[in-house]
C-alpha positions in Angstrom: 92.2 13.9 77.3 90.5 16.4 75.7 93.6 18.9 76.6 97.0 19.4 78.0 97.5 22.5 80.1 101.6 22.5 80.6 102.4 24.7 83.7 105.4 25.3 84.9 105.3 27.5 88.2 106.9 27.0 91.4 109.7 25.4 89.5 110.7 28.0 87.6 110.5 30.4 90.3 112.3 27.8 92.2 115.1 27.5 90.4 115.0 30.3 88.0 117.5 32.1 91.4 120.6 29.9 91.0 122.8 33.1 90.8 122.7 36.0 93.4 121.7 38.6 91.0 122.8 42.3 91.0 120.9 44.6 93.8 119.2 46.6 91.3 117.5 43.8 90.4 114.8 44.2 93.6 112.6 46.3 93.8 111.1 45.2 97.6 112.9 44.7 101.0 110.9 43.3 103.8 112.3 44.6 107.2 111.1 41.9 109.9 109.9 43.6 113.3 112.2 42.1 115.4 116.5 41.6 114.6 117.4 38.4 116.2 119.7 40.7 119.1 117.0 42.7 119.8 115.0 41.3 122.8 111.7 43.0 121.7 109.8 44.2 119.1 111.7 47.2 116.8 113.4 47.8 120.1 115.7 51.7 120.5 113.0 52.0 116.8 116.3 50.4 115.0 113.5 48.2 112.6 111.3 51.0 111.7 114.4 53.3 111.5 115.6 50.8 108.8 112.7 51.1 106.4 113.0 54.9 106.8 116.2 54.6 105.4 115.7 52.2 102.9 112.9 54.0 101.4 115.6 56.8 101.1 117.4 54.8 99.1 114.3 53.6 96.6 113.3 51.0 97.7 109.6 50.1 98.5 109.4 48.4 102.0 107.3 46.6 103.7 107.3 45.3 107.2 107.3 41.2 107.8 103.4 41.7 109.7 102.4 44.4 107.2 99.8 43.3 105.2 101.5 43.2 101.5 99.2 43.2 98.0 98.6 39.1 97.5 100.4 39.2 94.6 103.6 40.3 96.6 103.7 37.0 98.3 103.4 34.2 95.7 107.0 34.6 94.8 109.9 34.6 98.0 112.4 35.3 95.2 110.9 38.8 94.1 112.0 40.5 97.5 114.9 41.1 99.6 114.9 40.9 103.3 116.9 42.8 105.7 118.6 41.8 108.6 121.6 43.6 111.0 124.1 42.3 112.6 125.1 43.4 116.0 129.1 42.8 116.6 130.4 43.1 120.3 132.4 46.0 121.5 133.5 47.4 124.6 131.8 51.0 125.2 130.8 51.6 121.1 127.9 49.9 119.1 129.2 48.3 115.9 126.5 47.0 113.4 126.3 45.3 109.5 122.9 45.7 107.6 122.3 42.7 105.0 120.4 42.5 102.7 119.5 39.0 101.9 117.5 36.8 98.8 115.5 33.8 98.7 118.3 31.5 99.0 119.8 32.8 102.1 122.7 34.7 100.1 123.7 38.3 101.0 123.0 40.6 98.0 124.3 43.2 99.5 126.2 44.0 103.0 127.2 47.4 104.3 130.4 48.5 106.2 130.6 48.4 110.3 128.6 51.1 111.0 130.2 52.5 114.8 128.6 54.8 117.4 130.0 55.8 120.9 127.6 57.7 122.1 126.3 56.5 125.6 122.4 56.4 125.0 121.1 52.8 123.9 118.6 54.1 121.0 120.8 56.8 120.2 123.5 55.0 120.1 122.3 52.0 117.9 120.3 54.9 115.8 123.7 56.1 115.0 125.9 53.6 114.2 122.4 52.3 111.5 123.1 55.4 109.6 126.7 55.2 109.6 126.2 51.9 108.4 124.1 53.0 105.6 126.8 55.7 104.6 127.8 52.2 102.2 125.0 53.3 100.2 126.3 56.1 98.7 128.7 53.8 96.5 126.5 51.6 96.2 124.3 53.2 93.1 121.2 51.6 93.7 118.6 52.0 91.1 115.5 49.2 89.9 116.5 47.6 87.1 113.5 45.5 85.8 115.5 43.8 83.3 118.2 42.6 85.1 114.9 40.7 86.7 115.7 37.0 85.5 112.6 35.6 86.4 111.5 33.2 83.8 108.3 34.0 81.8 105.6 31.4 83.2 103.7 32.8 80.6 105.6 30.7 78.1 104.8 27.2 79.5 100.4 27.6 79.1 99.2 26.5 76.2 95.9 27.1 75.1 93.5 23.9 74.1 92.8 23.4 70.6 88.9 23.0 69.9 88.0 19.2 69.3 84.4 19.3 67.2 84.1 15.7 68.7 84.2 16.8 72.3 81.1 18.0 74.2 82.6 20.5 76.6 78.5 20.5 78.2 78.5 16.9 79.1 82.3 17.1 80.1 81.7 19.3 82.7 78.0 19.0 84.4 79.3 20.5 87.5 81.2 23.5 86.4 81.0 27.3 87.3 79.4 30.3 85.3 81.8 33.7 85.7 81.4 37.3 83.4 84.0 38.9 82.4 84.5 42.1 80.0 81.3 40.5 78.0 82.0 37.3 77.5 81.9 33.8 79.9 84.0 31.3 81.4 83.3 28.0 83.1 85.8 27.3 86.2 86.1 23.6 86.5 88.2 21.3 88.7 91.8 19.7 86.9 93.2 16.4 87.1 95.8 17.8 89.8 92.8 19.7 92.4 93.1 22.7 91.0 90.9 25.0 88.6 91.1 25.6 85.5 89.8 28.6 83.6 88.0 27.9 80.1 86.4 30.2 78.2 84.9 29.8 73.8 82.0 27.7 75.6 84.6 25.6 77.9 87.2 24.6 74.7 89.7 27.4 75.4 92.1 27.0 78.3 92.1 30.4 78.8 93.9 30.5 82.4 95.2 28.0 85.1 94.6 28.4 88.9 97.1 26.4 91.5 96.3 26.8 95.3 98.8 28.7 97.1 97.7 29.5 100.8 95.5 31.2 103.2 92.7 30.7 100.3 95.0 32.3 97.3 95.9 31.0 93.7 98.6 31.5 91.8 97.1 32.7 88.3 98.5 32.6 85.0 97.2 33.5 81.8 98.7 34.3 78.5 98.0 37.7 79.5 98.0 37.8 83.0 100.2 36.4 85.8 99.3 37.6 89.4 97.3 36.0 92.8 93.7 35.4 92.7 90.7 34.8 95.5 87.1 34.1 95.7 85.4 36.8 97.6 82.1 36.3 100.3 79.9 36.2 96.9 82.1 33.5 95.3 83.3 36.1 93.0 86.7 35.6 91.3 89.3 37.9 91.9 92.5 38.8 90.2 95.3 40.7 91.5 98.8 41.2 89.1 101.8 43.7 88.8 101.0 45.9 85.6 104.6 46.8 84.6 104.2 49.0 82.3 102.2 51.3 85.3 104.4 50.3 88.3 101.0 49.1 90.3 98.0 46.3 91.4 95.9 46.2 89.1 92.5 44.6 89.9 90.2 42.6 87.4 86.6 40.6 88.8 85.3 37.7 87.5 82.1 38.4 88.1 79.9 34.7 89.4 76.9 34.1 87.7 76.3 30.0 88.6 
């Protein structure tokens, strides 16, 4: 073999969350458009209200049917899932608001919110607002140092140059890309995924592992995010820049 790429992405993401983390370890919450007890999406405007109330607490919130940044969906464990539990009661509305992690474990649960208003919409909204009063003692504040996601860049080792190798002969079907004034070769590896090579094919710059819907997990020493190919065949990469707390985009332009 000309090089060895050691990349542990999926397993590290799955097993890195063996224990329930603190609420402050999560920045994002996904709210469904319909909870189990509802007979239609956003019944009583409850789901949108949940989103508004979560944003008021400082979370970044997406509806489950809302378009999300590509990098957001690669790790299902980087967000919480919202749920509302309705308890049967006579002439009252009783709700609990729950936040669940990717293992379906409860990370946070409010006290029971209660309303005795007769109008259904007003009563459900009032009960949910009452339940959210519990957040006043939760003292939520996102802290990325609590996020114990393994550093998946540590599993990617660069290719050592081999003077006896001839990359031009080894990769006759390579696709050539340009970024930052440098050339990169995109080649298919033994697992059916892609390697992005630099230094005329002698160094492994990044690996692209198939995800879903035409997207890929992009991992390099410097960047970890999501990737896809646009209509022109350019390689588009999205990643979270933690210092700026923003999604960044870079493009590898297809040359050949």
